[in-house]
N, C-alpha and C positions, 0 to 999 in steps of 0.2 A: 306845479305840487298843490297848489292849492287843490287843483280837480282830484289827485290823488289821494289826499287827504280826505275828501269829502265821498270819494266810492271806498274808502276803507272804513270809514265812520258807519256808512249806509250798509255797508254790505256785511259786516261784522253786527249791526245794530248798537252798536256803542252809546247812542245817546238818545234821549226822550226827549220831549217838548221839558222845560222846565228844569232839566239836568243842573244840577250844582257839581260843577267839577274842579278840582284844584291840579295846577298846572304844578309838575316838581320841576321847580326854577332853578338850575345852577349857575346859569349867567353865560355859558356855554353856546355855541350857534344852534345846535339841536335843540334845545330847550328854548331857546330866543323864538327861534322858528314855528316850534311848537304854539307858545304862548301867541305869538303875532297870529298866527295861523287861526286859532280859537278866536281869538279876541275881532278877528274879519268874519267869523261865520258866526257870532254872537248872536245877532238876530234871526240868521235863518232857522238856527235849533232854539233859540229863546234859552239860552243858559246863562247860568252865574257863575261866574268866573272868579277864581282868587289862584295863588302862587303860595306855593312852599319852599323856602330853603335852608337847608341842614349845613350848619357848619362841622366840619370833622374832624377840626381841630388839630390838620395836618401841616398846613403851609404856610402860618403865623399871617404875618402881614398881608399875603396875598389871600387869604381868605378871608382876611376882615375886607379888602377890596372885593373880591366877590359879593359879599354881602350887601355892601353899599351900592353894588350896582345894580342888583336885585331891586332893593329898595327904592332906589330912582328908577327903574324902568317900570314897576308896581305903580310909581307914584303917578308916570306918565299917563299910564291907560287907567288910573283911577281904581286899581283894583287892592283888595287886601293881599297883604305877604304872611303868611306863617312862618316865623322862624324859630330856630332851633340848635343847640349845641351839643356834638357828643365825642366825647373825649376817645376817638377811634383807635389811635395807639396803646393806650392804656387800657382800654376794655379789649384788643385784639390780644395782648399780653397776658391778661386775666383769665380769656377765654382758649388760650393756645392756639391761635388760629391767624391767619393772614390779615394783615390790615384791609386789601381788596376785599375778602372773604365778610371781615367783620362789619366794613362800611357798609355793605351790601343788607347785611339782615339788619343795620341799625335804621337804613333809611327806608326798609318796609315795613320794620315795625312802627316806626313814626309814621307813615304813611298810614297805615293800617288803624291806629288809634284816631288820627285827622279824620281818616274817614269815616269814623263811627261817631264821632263830636258833629261833626259836621252835615252828616248823611250826604256825604259826596263820594264820587267817584275821583279818582286819582290819574290823571292821565301823564303817562311818562313819554321822555323822549327818545325812545327807542329805535334804530333806522333799519334799512336791510342791511346796512353795511355791519352795524351792531349782533344783526342775526347771524350773517358770514361769519364774522369771529368767533360768535357764541358757538355754532356748528362745528369749526375748527377746532375749536378748546374743546370740546366735548370729545371731538372724534381723539386729539392724543391723549385722553385720560382713559379712553374705551366707554363705551357709551351704549346703552339700551336703545331701543327704538326711540321712546320717551325721550332721550337726549338728541335723536335726531331730527325732533319736532321744531328745535329752536326754539325762538321767543316766541309766546302763545299773543294774539294782537286783543284777547278780553282773559282776564285770570280775575275771577271774582269781581273785588270793585278798580280793577287795574286795567286802564284801557292805553292802548299805543297806537294813536293815527297817523304817526309817521314811520310807522312800519315796511312799509313797501316805499316810502324814499330812499334815494340814496343820500351818503353823506355829500356828495357832489352838488347834487340837486338843491341839497339844503345850502350850503354855501353862497350857490346860484342865487338862489331865494334872498337869501339875507343882502346881498349884494342889490338885488334888483330893488328892494324895498328901501336898502340904508339902514339896515340895521345893525347894529352894533353887537358888539359881545366881547366876552373873556375868552382867556383860553389858561386851561388848568396846566403848570408847568410839568405836573406830574405825567400829563398824556404825551410829553415831547421823550420821556424817559424809557428805555427797553428793561427799567428794573422790573416793571410787572407781564407776568406773561402774556394778558391779552393786548400789550403792547406791542410785543415781539412779533405778536400774530397780526396785528395792524401796519405797523410798520414794516416788516420783510416777506410776511408772508402774502398777505392779501395784493401787495403791487405784483407778486411774480404772477399768479393765477390770473390778476387782468389783463395781464400781457399776453395770456394765453386767449382770455375771453373777456373782451371787457364789459361787458352784461354777467358779470360773473354772479354778483351780487342778487339778481334779479333770478338767476336762474337756480340759487341757493334758496331765494324764497318760495320756488315753485315746488322743488323737492321738501322743502318741509313742511309745506301744505300735504304733501301726498303722505308725506312720512304722518303729520299730526292723523290725518283721515286712517290710516292704516293702523294708527295706535289707539284711536278710540274705538274702533272694532276690535280690537286685542283688549282691551282696558273691558269690553264687555262680557267678552269671551271668558277673561279670566275670572272677573268676579263670580260667574255663576260657577267655572271649576270650581273656586276655591269654599262657596256654599256646599258644593257635593261634596267635596274630600272634608268636611270641617266634622270635628267630632269633639269630644269633650275634652280633651287636651291636646288638641293641635288640629292636624291635617293627614289624611291619611296617605302613605307613598303613593300605594298602588292605584287611588283615584287619580292622582296626581301625574303618573305616568302614563295613564293613558292618554293623555292631551295629546296634541302636537307640542311641539318642542317653544313655537314661537309664542305659543299660549302659555305653555308652562313658566318660559321665563319672563314672560309678562306679571303671572300670577305672583312669580318668586321675588319680582322688583317691587311689588305690593308689599310683601313680607319683610323686606330687607331691611334691617335696621341702621344701615349706612348707606350713602350715595351709591347707586345701582349700576358700578360698571361691571363688565361682562365677565370679571373673572369670579366674583362673587356668586354670581348666577351659575355660573359653570362646578363652581365647588358644589354650591346647594344641590345640583343636580346630582352631582357626584355621590354625596351623603344619602340620597333618595333611592340609589339604586344598589347601594353596600354598606349603608349605613356608616356614621361616624358623627362627627362635629365639625361646625365652623366658627372659629372664635372670633367675636366682634368689638372685643374690649368688654364694656360692661354686660353686655347680653351674646347668646351663643346659640346657635342653631343647633339643633341637636335630634337624628332620627335614630331611633330605637323602637325596637317592637313594632315596627311599620306605620310609626306616627311621628310627624315631624311638629317640632314645636321649638320655642322660643324661650332658652332659660335666664334669668335674669339673677346676676349675682347678690346673695343676701348675704347679710350678718347672720352672727350666729344665734339659734335661737334657745330662750331659758330651758333649762335640765331639772329644772326643780319641780317638786309637785302641788297641786293646789287642790284641798282637798273640798271633795262636794259635802256641803253640810246645810240642808234646808234649801232657799232660795238664793240665788247668787250672782252677781254678772261680773265681769273682769273683762281686760283687754290683753290680746296673746297676739303676737304677730302681726299686726295692724288688723285685728279683728274683734270684734266684740261680741262676747259669749254671756248668754242669758241660760242657766240653769235651774232647775228645781228637783227636790225628790223629797218625800214623808220618808225619812231613812231613820225613824225611830228604834225599828229593829236593830240589836247591836249586831249580827252577824253583815250588816252593811253598811258600817262606820268607816270604813276601810274602802272608799271610793275616793280616787284620785285624778287630776286633769293630769297630763304630762306628754310627753313626745315617747317613742317609741324606743324600745329596748331589746335587746336580745332577750328571746325565748317569749316575746309576745305571741298570743293565739287569739286566732279571730273563728267564731264560728259561724258559719253561713245561716240566717234564717229558713226556715220551711227545708232546708238539705238535709239537718243534723249531720253537717260535714265542719271539722276542725281544719283548720292549715294554718301554719306560722304567718304571722300578719305580714310577711315580707313576701310568700306566695301568694295570700289574698290581694296585696297591693299590684301584684303582676297580672293576676287574672284581670282584675280592674284595670290596667294597664294606667297607674299612676306613675308619671315621671318619675326616675330613681331621683332626680335633683331636687325633688318636692317632699319626699318621704320622709327625713329628718325635720321638716316645717310642720309636720303634720299634727293636730292636738287628737289627743285620745281621751278617754276615760276608761277606768282601769281599775280593776281588783285584783290584784295581783299582777300575776302575767298575764290574765284572761279579760280581753278588751270587750269592753260592753257597747263602746261607740267609737267609731273612727270618724274623722272628718273625711269626707270623699266617700266613705264606703257606707256611714249609717250607721244604724242600732244591729247587734249582732243579737243572735238567738238569747243569750244570758241578757241584753241590753233591752229586748224585747221585753220579757217575764218581768225586769223590774217595771219597766215603762206601766204596765198591765197592774201589776202587782202594789206598787208603791208611787206612781205619777212620774218615773223618769220623764223629764224633757229637756232637749237641748236646742238652742237656738243659737246660729252662727251667722253674723254678719259682717259686710267690710266694713271699716271705719273712714 
């Protein structure tokens, strides 16, 4: 197994001389084997080693046993151990997600904080068996090609030196080196989806092909290479399709379906199950909307955009007198005018109303504000949130449209200035 670990480290350039590596140590066989193997390679790679253990607050005395085991093990190797506690059941209820997902999120949040604090990489003990289980889990949920790539060997500061070792190889390694470890009782239960795959599906597949985990690893590598290519193509597509308020549907639809779906997956605000990608593909062709809860994808006037549900905006008026600044809808407004003339004392900032009209500069063409916003393809869901400067029903300035013909005249004669910045 140690040869596989070295090949994985070297192939994916996981370590450089003098690296500080924090081993994610649960106390189970996989993480104990990871700690032992990296400790064995400590001199070869000139590593600074430490370990980290997160108590999930789920298994009571058993969780305390695991933490104590990790402390004793690190004392044996004379390595620092960083520990933390997270009440995963309470957090899961608060966030309205499953404990399994919540635990994963908290682990990686803590790992990221440790990595930044210690200027270190974090090594997790994911194996080829975990990778195969992850692929099967993604298949059951409907996945994109990114999901078929499985667990990446390297992701940011996270490295996975055991990713091409099977669980059987790791248990054999522990036996050969006399390594003891603890067993998480939740791993024995089928209450979690992953455990059902581990206990029921994996044995059936390995009966067909004993080397199934290695075969899955090869498939995931091929999928990851294909996905990397598609991601690059998707990035180019999004750049070409990008416009002021979203993405041009006609440009997106010219792409190959695989590139288009990869691009949509990058934009999609929820996990990229294929059903969402197909729904978004459909509205690109036919128009419409896809609701994602707090946001929705809207395709209208040939533009795909994502609208966030917003609270109501103020409906009152703010008179413009001299120089002033105020906040409106998450923006800061700085405005000024020399308005000593009585006839321009009724200038007010407000949102749009029925009957508002906008005269395009240089075109001497006046349209209802609604039609002017249509011409500029301002999304319908944003229009009631736009700030206007008006004199009765005449729009002098409109967010996104700028000054009207009358507004330009006031800018020239009375020094009207308006600056809008996000806060």
